[in-house]
PAFI-788529 format. One record per residue: residue number from 1; x, y, z of N, C-alpha, C, O in turn. Coordinates in nm, 2 decimals, padded with zeros to 4 digits, always signed. Example, Ala and Ser with C-alpha at 12.3 -4.5 7.8 and 13.67 -1.06 7.14 Angstrom:
<atoms>
<num=1 | n_east=+01.32 | n_north=-00.57 | n_up=+00.78 | ca_east=+01.23 | ca_north=-00.45 | ca_up=+00.78 | c_east=+01.32 | c_north=-00.33 | c_up=+00.78 | o_east=+01.42 | o_north=-00.33 | o_up=+00.85>
<num=2 | n_east=+01.28 | n_north=-00.22 | n_up=+00.71 | ca_east=+01.37 | ca_north=-00.11 | ca_up=+00.71 | c_east=+01.29 | c_north=+00.00 | c_up=+00.79 | o_east=+01.34 | o_north=+00.11 | o_up=+00.80>
</atoms>
This chain:
<atoms>
<num=1 | n_east=+19.37 | n_north=+18.45 | n_up=+10.38 | ca_east=+19.41 | ca_north=+18.53 | ca_up=+10.27 | c_east=+19.49 | c_north=+18.63 | c_up=+10.40 | o_east=+19.44 | o_north=+18.68 | o_up=+10.51>
<num=2 | n_east=+19.62 | n_north=+18.63 | n_up=+10.33 | ca_east=+19.70 | ca_north=+18.76 | ca_up=+10.38 | c_east=+19.72 | c_north=+18.85 | c_up=+10.30 | o_east=+19.80 | o_north=+18.82 | o_up=+10.21>
<num=3 | n_east=+19.67 | n_north=+18.98 | n_up=+10.29 | ca_east=+19.72 | ca_north=+19.09 | ca_up=+10.20 | c_east=+19.84 | c_north=+19.15 | c_up=+10.22 | o_east=+19.86 | o_north=+19.14 | o_up=+10.34>
<num=4 | n_east=+19.92 | n_north=+19.20 | n_up=+10.16 | ca_east=+20.02 | ca_north=+19.27 | ca_up=+10.22 | c_east=+20.03 | c_north=+19.43 | c_up=+10.15 | o_east=+19.97 | o_north=+19.47 | o_up=+10.06>
<num=5 | n_east=+20.13 | n_north=+19.49 | n_up=+10.25 | ca_east=+20.13 | ca_north=+19.59 | ca_up=+10.20 | c_east=+20.29 | c_north=+19.66 | c_up=+10.25 | o_east=+20.34 | o_north=+19.64 | o_up=+10.36>
<num=6 | n_east=+20.35 | n_north=+19.72 | n_up=+10.18 | ca_east=+20.50 | ca_north=+19.76 | ca_up=+10.18 | c_east=+20.51 | c_north=+19.88 | c_up=+10.28 | o_east=+20.40 | o_north=+19.92 | o_up=+10.31>
<num=7 | n_east=+20.61 | n_north=+19.94 | n_up=+10.34 | ca_east=+20.59 | ca_north=+20.08 | ca_up=+10.36 | c_east=+20.61 | c_north=+20.20 | c_up=+10.30 | o_east=+20.71 | o_north=+20.20 | o_up=+10.23>
<num=8 | n_east=+20.55 | n_north=+20.30 | n_up=+10.30 | ca_east=+20.47 | ca_north=+20.36 | ca_up=+10.20 | c_east=+20.47 | c_north=+20.33 | c_up=+10.11 | o_east=+20.37 | o_north=+20.26 | o_up=+10.08>
<num=9 | n_east=+20.55 | n_north=+20.36 | n_up=+10.00 | ca_east=+20.52 | ca_north=+20.34 | ca_up=+09.83 | c_east=+20.58 | c_north=+20.20 | c_up=+09.78 | o_east=+20.56 | o_north=+20.15 | o_up=+09.67>
<num=10 | n_east=+20.67 | n_north=+20.13 | n_up=+09.89 | ca_east=+20.73 | ca_north=+20.00 | ca_up=+09.85 | c_east=+20.65 | c_north=+19.89 | c_up=+09.84 | o_east=+20.55 | o_north=+19.88 | o_up=+09.92>
<num=11 | n_east=+20.68 | n_north=+19.81 | n_up=+09.74 | ca_east=+20.63 | ca_north=+19.71 | ca_up=+09.69 | c_east=+20.65 | c_north=+19.58 | c_up=+09.80 | o_east=+20.76 | o_north=+19.56 | o_up=+09.87>
<num=12 | n_east=+20.56 | n_north=+19.51 | n_up=+09.81 | ca_east=+20.55 | ca_north=+19.39 | ca_up=+09.91 | c_east=+20.63 | c_north=+19.24 | c_up=+09.81 | o_east=+20.66 | o_north=+19.13 | o_up=+09.86>
<num=13 | n_east=+20.65 | n_north=+19.29 | n_up=+09.69 | ca_east=+20.68 | ca_north=+19.19 | ca_up=+09.57 | c_east=+20.82 | c_north=+19.15 | c_up=+09.61 | o_east=+20.91 | o_north=+19.24 | o_up=+09.61>
<num=14 | n_east=+20.86 | n_north=+18.99 | n_up=+09.65 | ca_east=+20.95 | ca_north=+18.96 | ca_up=+09.71 | c_east=+20.97 | c_north=+18.91 | c_up=+09.85 | o_east=+21.08 | o_north=+18.86 | o_up=+09.89>
<num=15 | n_east=+20.85 | n_north=+18.94 | n_up=+09.93 | ca_east=+20.86 | ca_north=+18.94 | ca_up=+10.05 | c_east=+20.83 | c_north=+18.74 | c_up=+10.07 | o_east=+20.76 | o_north=+18.66 | o_up=+10.01>
<num=16 | n_east=+20.91 | n_north=+18.74 | n_up=+10.18 | ca_east=+20.88 | ca_north=+18.59 | ca_up=+10.24 | c_east=+20.77 | c_north=+18.60 | c_up=+10.37 | o_east=+20.76 | o_north=+18.68 | o_up=+10.46>
<num=17 | n_east=+20.72 | n_north=+18.47 | n_up=+10.33 | ca_east=+20.59 | ca_north=+18.45 | ca_up=+10.44 | c_east=+20.61 | c_north=+18.34 | c_up=+10.50 | o_east=+20.65 | o_north=+18.26 | o_up=+10.42>
<num=18 | n_east=+20.61 | n_north=+18.28 | n_up=+10.63 | ca_east=+20.60 | ca_north=+18.17 | ca_up=+10.68 | c_east=+20.49 | c_north=+18.17 | c_up=+10.79 | o_east=+20.49 | o_north=+18.26 | o_up=+10.87>
<num=19 | n_east=+20.39 | n_north=+18.08 | n_up=+10.80 | ca_east=+20.29 | ca_north=+18.05 | ca_up=+10.89 | c_east=+20.33 | c_north=+17.96 | c_up=+10.99 | o_east=+20.35 | o_north=+17.85 | o_up=+10.94>
<num=20 | n_east=+20.36 | n_north=+17.98 | n_up=+11.11 | ca_east=+20.38 | ca_north=+17.86 | ca_up=+11.19 | c_east=+20.25 | c_north=+17.87 | c_up=+11.31 | o_east=+20.19 | o_north=+17.95 | o_up=+11.37>
<num=21 | n_east=+20.26 | n_north=+17.69 | n_up=+11.31 | ca_east=+20.13 | ca_north=+17.62 | ca_up=+11.39 | c_east=+20.17 | c_north=+17.52 | c_up=+11.44 | o_east=+20.20 | o_north=+17.43 | o_up=+11.36>
<num=22 | n_east=+20.20 | n_north=+17.48 | n_up=+11.59 | ca_east=+20.21 | ca_north=+17.38 | ca_up=+11.68 | c_east=+20.33 | c_north=+17.37 | c_up=+11.67 | o_east=+20.37 | o_north=+17.28 | o_up=+11.60>
<num=23 | n_east=+20.42 | n_north=+17.45 | n_up=+11.70 | ca_east=+20.56 | ca_north=+17.52 | ca_up=+11.74 | c_east=+20.65 | c_north=+17.49 | c_up=+11.59 | o_east=+20.76 | o_north=+17.45 | o_up=+11.62>
<num=24 | n_east=+20.62 | n_north=+17.49 | n_up=+11.46 | ca_east=+20.69 | ca_north=+17.47 | ca_up=+11.41 | c_east=+20.62 | c_north=+17.49 | c_up=+11.24 | o_east=+20.50 | o_north=+17.47 | o_up=+11.23>
<num=25 | n_east=+20.69 | n_north=+17.54 | n_up=+11.12 | ca_east=+20.64 | ca_north=+17.60 | ca_up=+11.00 | c_east=+20.61 | c_north=+17.53 | c_up=+10.93 | o_east=+20.68 | o_north=+17.44 | o_up=+10.88>
<num=26 | n_east=+20.45 | n_north=+17.54 | n_up=+10.89 | ca_east=+20.37 | ca_north=+17.45 | ca_up=+10.86 | c_east=+20.30 | c_north=+17.53 | c_up=+10.69 | o_east=+20.19 | o_north=+17.50 | o_up=+10.63>
<num=27 | n_east=+20.40 | n_north=+17.62 | n_up=+10.65 | ca_east=+20.39 | ca_north=+17.70 | ca_up=+10.49 | c_east=+20.49 | c_north=+17.81 | c_up=+10.48 | o_east=+20.53 | o_north=+17.89 | o_up=+10.56>
<num=28 | n_east=+20.51 | n_north=+17.79 | n_up=+10.36 | ca_east=+20.60 | ca_north=+17.94 | ca_up=+10.31 | c_east=+20.56 | c_north=+17.97 | c_up=+10.18 | o_east=+20.53 | o_north=+17.89 | o_up=+10.10>
<num=29 | n_east=+20.56 | n_north=+18.11 | n_up=+10.16 | ca_east=+20.51 | ca_north=+18.17 | ca_up=+10.04 | c_east=+20.61 | c_north=+18.29 | c_up=+10.01 | o_east=+20.67 | o_north=+18.35 | o_up=+10.10>
<num=30 | n_east=+20.62 | n_north=+18.29 | n_up=+09.89 | ca_east=+20.69 | ca_north=+18.48 | ca_up=+09.85 | c_east=+20.59 | c_north=+18.49 | c_up=+09.74 | o_east=+20.57 | o_north=+18.42 | o_up=+09.65>
<num=31 | n_east=+20.54 | n_north=+18.65 | n_up=+09.79 | ca_east=+20.50 | ca_north=+18.74 | ca_up=+09.70 | c_east=+20.53 | c_north=+18.78 | c_up=+09.61 | o_east=+20.61 | o_north=+18.87 | o_up=+09.62>
<num=32 | n_east=+20.50 | n_north=+18.74 | n_up=+09.47 | ca_east=+20.52 | ca_north=+18.75 | ca_up=+09.35 | c_east=+20.41 | c_north=+18.87 | c_up=+09.28 | o_east=+20.30 | o_north=+18.92 | o_up=+09.33>
<num=33 | n_east=+20.46 | n_north=+18.88 | n_up=+09.18 | ca_east=+20.37 | ca_north=+18.98 | ca_up=+09.07 | c_east=+20.26 | c_north=+18.90 | c_up=+09.00 | o_east=+20.26 | o_north=+18.79 | o_up=+08.96>
<num=34 | n_east=+20.14 | n_north=+18.99 | n_up=+09.01 | ca_east=+20.04 | ca_north=+18.91 | ca_up=+08.92 | c_east=+20.03 | c_north=+19.01 | c_up=+08.82 | o_east=+20.08 | o_north=+19.12 | o_up=+08.82>
<num=35 | n_east=+19.94 | n_north=+18.96 | n_up=+08.70 | ca_east=+19.93 | ca_north=+19.03 | ca_up=+08.59 | c_east=+19.87 | c_north=+19.11 | c_up=+08.61 | o_east=+19.81 | o_north=+19.07 | o_up=+08.71>
<num=36 | n_east=+19.83 | n_north=+19.20 | n_up=+08.58 | ca_east=+19.70 | ca_north=+19.31 | ca_up=+08.62 | c_east=+19.71 | c_north=+19.38 | c_up=+08.75 | o_east=+19.62 | o_north=+19.47 | o_up=+08.76>
<num=37 | n_east=+19.79 | n_north=+19.36 | n_up=+08.84 | ca_east=+19.80 | ca_north=+19.44 | ca_up=+08.97 | c_east=+19.86 | c_north=+19.52 | c_up=+08.94 | o_east=+19.89 | o_north=+19.56 | o_up=+09.06>
<num=38 | n_east=+19.92 | n_north=+19.59 | n_up=+08.86 | ca_east=+19.97 | ca_north=+19.77 | ca_up=+08.89 | c_east=+19.85 | c_north=+19.85 | c_up=+08.89 | o_east=+19.75 | o_north=+19.85 | o_up=+08.82>
<num=39 | n_east=+19.91 | n_north=+19.93 | n_up=+09.00 | ca_east=+19.84 | ca_north=+20.06 | ca_up=+09.06 | c_east=+19.80 | c_north=+19.96 | c_up=+09.17 | o_east=+19.72 | o_north=+20.03 | o_up=+09.23>
<num=40 | n_east=+19.79 | n_north=+19.85 | n_up=+09.23 | ca_east=+19.71 | ca_north=+19.80 | ca_up=+09.32 | c_east=+19.81 | c_north=+19.81 | c_up=+09.46 | o_east=+19.91 | o_north=+19.73 | o_up=+09.46>
<num=41 | n_east=+19.79 | n_north=+19.88 | n_up=+09.57 | ca_east=+19.89 | ca_north=+19.85 | ca_up=+09.71 | c_east=+19.87 | c_north=+19.75 | c_up=+09.77 | o_east=+19.96 | o_north=+19.75 | o_up=+09.86>
<num=42 | n_east=+19.80 | n_north=+19.66 | n_up=+09.78 | ca_east=+19.81 | ca_north=+19.54 | ca_up=+09.83 | c_east=+19.82 | c_north=+19.41 | c_up=+09.75 | o_east=+19.77 | o_north=+19.39 | o_up=+09.64>
<num=43 | n_east=+19.91 | n_north=+19.31 | n_up=+09.83 | ca_east=+19.90 | ca_north=+19.20 | ca_up=+09.72 | c_east=+19.89 | c_north=+19.11 | c_up=+09.81 | o_east=+19.93 | o_north=+19.12 | o_up=+09.93>
<num=44 | n_east=+19.83 | n_north=+19.01 | n_up=+09.76 | ca_east=+19.72 | ca_north=+18.89 | ca_up=+09.85 | c_east=+19.86 | c_north=+18.75 | c_up=+09.87 | o_east=+19.95 | o_north=+18.74 | o_up=+09.78>
<num=45 | n_east=+19.85 | n_north=+18.69 | n_up=+09.95 | ca_east=+19.91 | ca_north=+18.56 | ca_up=+09.99 | c_east=+19.82 | c_north=+18.45 | c_up=+10.01 | o_east=+19.81 | o_north=+18.43 | o_up=+10.13>
<num=46 | n_east=+19.76 | n_north=+18.37 | n_up=+09.93 | ca_east=+19.74 | ca_north=+18.26 | ca_up=+09.96 | c_east=+19.74 | c_north=+18.12 | c_up=+10.01 | o_east=+19.80 | o_north=+18.05 | o_up=+09.93>
<num=47 | n_east=+19.71 | n_north=+18.08 | n_up=+10.10 | ca_east=+19.81 | ca_north=+17.93 | ca_up=+10.15 | c_east=+19.68 | c_north=+17.85 | c_up=+10.19 | o_east=+19.57 | o_north=+17.90 | o_up=+10.23>
<num=48 | n_east=+19.71 | n_north=+17.69 | n_up=+10.16 | ca_east=+19.62 | ca_north=+17.59 | ca_up=+10.19 | c_east=+19.69 | c_north=+17.54 | c_up=+10.34 | o_east=+19.81 | o_north=+17.54 | o_up=+10.35>
<num=49 | n_east=+19.57 | n_north=+17.50 | n_up=+10.47 | ca_east=+19.64 | ca_north=+17.46 | ca_up=+10.58 | c_east=+19.58 | c_north=+17.35 | c_up=+10.59 | o_east=+19.62 | o_north=+17.30 | o_up=+10.70>
<num=50 | n_east=+19.52 | n_north=+17.31 | n_up=+10.54 | ca_east=+19.42 | ca_north=+17.17 | ca_up=+10.56 | c_east=+19.37 | c_north=+17.13 | c_up=+10.66 | o_east=+19.25 | o_north=+17.15 | o_up=+10.67>
<num=51 | n_east=+19.42 | n_north=+17.04 | n_up=+10.77 | ca_east=+19.33 | ca_north=+17.01 | ca_up=+10.88 | c_east=+19.35 | c_north=+17.11 | c_up=+11.03 | o_east=+19.30 | o_north=+17.08 | o_up=+11.14>
<num=52 | n_east=+19.44 | n_north=+17.26 | n_up=+11.01 | ca_east=+19.51 | ca_north=+17.33 | ca_up=+11.12 | c_east=+19.43 | c_north=+17.42 | c_up=+11.16 | o_east=+19.44 | o_north=+17.53 | o_up=+11.10>
<num=53 | n_east=+19.36 | n_north=+17.41 | n_up=+11.23 | ca_east=+19.24 | ca_north=+17.47 | ca_up=+11.32 | c_east=+19.28 | c_north=+17.64 | c_up=+11.35 | o_east=+19.20 | o_north=+17.74 | o_up=+11.36>
<num=54 | n_east=+19.43 | n_north=+17.65 | n_up=+11.36 | ca_east=+19.46 | ca_north=+17.80 | ca_up=+11.38 | c_east=+19.61 | c_north=+17.80 | c_up=+11.37 | o_east=+19.69 | o_north=+17.71 | o_up=+11.38>
<num=55 | n_east=+19.66 | n_north=+17.97 | n_up=+11.34 | ca_east=+19.80 | ca_north=+17.98 | ca_up=+11.33 | c_east=+19.86 | c_north=+18.05 | c_up=+11.44 | o_east=+19.81 | o_north=+18.15 | o_up=+11.47>
<num=56 | n_east=+20.01 | n_north=+17.99 | n_up=+11.53 | ca_east=+20.04 | ca_north=+18.03 | ca_up=+11.63 | c_east=+20.12 | c_north=+18.18 | c_up=+11.57 | o_east=+20.15 | o_north=+18.26 | o_up=+11.66>
<num=57 | n_east=+20.14 | n_north=+18.22 | n_up=+11.45 | ca_east=+20.21 | ca_north=+18.33 | ca_up=+11.45 | c_east=+20.25 | c_north=+18.32 | c_up=+11.27 | o_east=+20.26 | o_north=+18.21 | o_up=+11.22>
<num=58 | n_east=+20.26 | n_north=+18.46 | n_up=+11.19 | ca_east=+20.31 | ca_north=+18.45 | ca_up=+11.09 | c_east=+20.44 | c_north=+18.55 | c_up=+11.09 | o_east=+20.45 | o_north=+18.63 | o_up=+11.18>
<num=59 | n_east=+20.53 | n_north=+18.55 | n_up=+10.98 | ca_east=+20.67 | ca_north=+18.56 | ca_up=+11.00 | c_east=+20.66 | c_north=+18.60 | c_up=+10.86 | o_east=+20.61 | o_north=+18.53 | o_up=+10.77>
<num=60 | n_east=+20.71 | n_north=+18.76 | n_up=+10.85 | ca_east=+20.73 | ca_north=+18.81 | ca_up=+10.77 | c_east=+20.87 | c_north=+18.86 | c_up=+10.72 | o_east=+20.89 | o_north=+18.97 | o_up=+10.77>
<num=61 | n_east=+20.99 | n_north=+18.82 | n_up=+10.62 | ca_east=+21.06 | ca_north=+18.88 | ca_up=+10.61 | c_east=+21.07 | c_north=+18.99 | c_up=+10.45 | o_east=+21.09 | o_north=+18.95 | o_up=+10.33>
<num=62 | n_east=+21.05 | n_north=+19.12 | n_up=+10.50 | ca_east=+21.04 | ca_north=+19.22 | ca_up=+10.36 | c_east=+21.11 | c_north=+19.27 | c_up=+10.26 | o_east=+21.22 | o_north=+19.31 | o_up=+10.31>
<num=63 | n_east=+21.10 | n_north=+19.27 | n_up=+10.14 | ca_east=+21.18 | ca_north=+19.28 | ca_up=+10.04 | c_east=+21.35 | c_north=+19.41 | c_up=+10.13 | o_east=+21.47 | o_north=+19.41 | o_up=+10.10>
<num=64 | n_east=+21.28 | n_north=+19.50 | n_up=+10.22 | ca_east=+21.38 | ca_north=+19.59 | ca_up=+10.23 | c_east=+21.48 | c_north=+19.55 | c_up=+10.35 | o_east=+21.56 | o_north=+19.61 | o_up=+10.41>
<num=65 | n_east=+21.44 | n_north=+19.43 | n_up=+10.38 | ca_east=+21.54 | ca_north=+19.37 | ca_up=+10.50 | c_east=+21.49 | c_north=+19.37 | c_up=+10.64 | o_east=+21.55 | o_north=+19.33 | o_up=+10.74>
<num=66 | n_east=+21.34 | n_north=+19.43 | n_up=+10.62 | ca_east=+21.29 | ca_north=+19.43 | ca_up=+10.78 | c_east=+21.25 | c_north=+19.33 | c_up=+10.80 | o_east=+21.23 | o_north=+19.27 | o_up=+10.70>
<num=67 | n_east=+21.21 | n_north=+19.25 | n_up=+10.92 | ca_east=+21.11 | ca_north=+19.15 | ca_up=+10.94 | c_east=+21.06 | c_north=+19.22 | c_up=+11.05 | o_east=+21.10 | o_north=+19.31 | o_up=+11.12>
<num=68 | n_east=+20.92 | n_north=+19.10 | n_up=+11.04 | ca_east=+20.79 | ca_north=+19.12 | ca_up=+11.12 | c_east=+20.71 | c_north=+19.00 | c_up=+11.16 | o_east=+20.66 | o_north=+18.92 | o_up=+11.07>
<num=69 | n_east=+20.69 | n_north=+18.98 | n_up=+11.29 | ca_east=+20.60 | ca_north=+18.89 | ca_up=+11.31 | c_east=+20.45 | c_north=+18.91 | c_up=+11.36 | o_east=+20.45 | o_north=+18.99 | o_up=+11.45>
<num=70 | n_east=+20.33 | n_north=+18.87 | n_up=+11.32 | ca_east=+20.27 | ca_north=+18.89 | ca_up=+11.35 | c_east=+20.18 | c_north=+18.76 | c_up=+11.45 | o_east=+20.13 | o_north=+18.65 | o_up=+11.40>
<num=71 | n_east=+20.18 | n_north=+18.80 | n_up=+11.62 | ca_east=+20.14 | ca_north=+18.66 | ca_up=+11.64 | c_east=+20.01 | c_north=+18.66 | c_up=+11.67 | o_east=+19.94 | o_north=+18.76 | o_up=+11.67>
<num=72 | n_east=+19.98 | n_north=+18.52 | n_up=+11.71 | ca_east=+19.90 | ca_north=+18.44 | ca_up=+11.69 | c_east=+19.79 | c_north=+18.48 | c_up=+11.86 | o_east=+19.79 | o_north=+18.59 | o_up=+11.93>
<num=73 | n_east=+19.74 | n_north=+18.39 | n_up=+11.89 | ca_east=+19.66 | ca_north=+18.27 | ca_up=+11.80 | c_east=+19.59 | c_north=+18.36 | c_up=+11.71 | o_east=+19.53 | o_north=+18.46 | o_up=+11.75>
<num=74 | n_east=+19.60 | n_north=+18.31 | n_up=+11.56 | ca_east=+19.53 | ca_north=+18.37 | ca_up=+11.43 | c_east=+19.42 | c_north=+18.28 | c_up=+11.40 | o_east=+19.42 | o_north=+18.17 | o_up=+11.46>
<num=75 | n_east=+19.30 | n_north=+18.29 | n_up=+11.32 | ca_east=+19.20 | ca_north=+18.21 | ca_up=+11.27 | c_east=+19.25 | c_north=+18.18 | c_up=+11.12 | o_east=+19.32 | o_north=+18.26 | o_up=+11.04>
<num=76 | n_east=+19.22 | n_north=+18.09 | n_up=+11.09 | ca_east=+19.25 | ca_north=+18.03 | ca_up=+10.96 | c_east=+19.09 | c_north=+18.09 | c_up=+10.88 | o_east=+19.00 | o_north=+18.14 | o_up=+10.95>
<num=77 | n_east=+19.09 | n_north=+18.06 | n_up=+10.77 | ca_east=+18.97 | ca_north=+18.12 | ca_up=+10.67 | c_east=+18.96 | c_north=+18.25 | c_up=+10.71 | o_east=+18.86 | o_north=+18.28 | o_up=+10.78>
<num=78 | n_east=+19.03 | n_north=+18.33 | n_up=+10.68 | ca_east=+18.99 | ca_north=+18.48 | ca_up=+10.71 | c_east=+19.07 | c_north=+18.57 | c_up=+10.62 | o_east=+19.17 | o_north=+18.53 | o_up=+10.57>
<num=79 | n_east=+19.03 | n_north=+18.70 | n_up=+10.61 | ca_east=+19.15 | ca_north=+18.82 | ca_up=+10.56 | c_east=+19.24 | c_north=+18.88 | c_up=+10.67 | o_east=+19.20 | o_north=+18.93 | o_up=+10.78>
<num=80 | n_east=+19.36 | n_north=+18.85 | n_up=+10.63 | ca_east=+19.44 | ca_north=+18.95 | ca_up=+10.76 | c_east=+19.55 | c_north=+19.09 | c_up=+10.66 | o_east=+19.63 | o_north=+19.07 | o_up=+10.57>
<num=81 | n_east=+19.51 | n_north=+19.17 | n_up=+10.72 | ca_east=+19.59 | ca_north=+19.29 | ca_up=+10.62 | c_east=+19.73 | c_north=+19.33 | c_up=+10.70 | o_east=+19.71 | o_north=+19.42 | o_up=+10.78>
<num=82 | n_east=+19.83 | n_north=+19.31 | n_up=+10.70 | ca_east=+19.96 | ca_north=+19.33 | ca_up=+10.69 | c_east=+20.00 | c_north=+19.46 | c_up=+10.62 | o_east=+19.98 | o_north=+19.47 | o_up=+10.50>
<num=83 | n_east=+20.08 | n_north=+19.58 | n_up=+10.69 | ca_east=+20.16 | ca_north=+19.70 | ca_up=+10.64 | c_east=+20.29 | c_north=+19.70 | c_up=+10.72 | o_east=+20.30 | o_north=+19.71 | o_up=+10.84>
<num=84 | n_east=+20.38 | n_north=+19.68 | n_up=+10.63 | ca_east=+20.52 | ca_north=+19.71 | ca_up=+10.70 | c_east=+20.54 | c_north=+19.79 | c_up=+10.77 | o_east=+20.52 | o_north=+19.91 | o_up=+10.74>
<num=85 | n_east=+20.60 | n_north=+19.76 | n_up=+10.91 | ca_east=+20.64 | ca_north=+19.84 | ca_up=+10.96 | c_east=+20.78 | c_north=+19.90 | c_up=+10.96 | o_east=+20.81 | o_north=+20.00 | o_up=+11.03>
</atoms>
């Protein structure tokens, strides 16, 4: 699970996330709004990666236009918090 927080008070809704493993993008997700999430500062992204043992990097394109990469190796089946820089 990836929990995203936008810069200052900006919402991460609309952020695009790519998971990279084995030198290729293995999953893409876009952060959407969730009913009842009003007032929450973190928005979660869940992805199933099957038999993939680890992630090489996570790339995030924020709604502000900024891009950010979380370098790996990153373990699967864990929670990771990322705040926009």
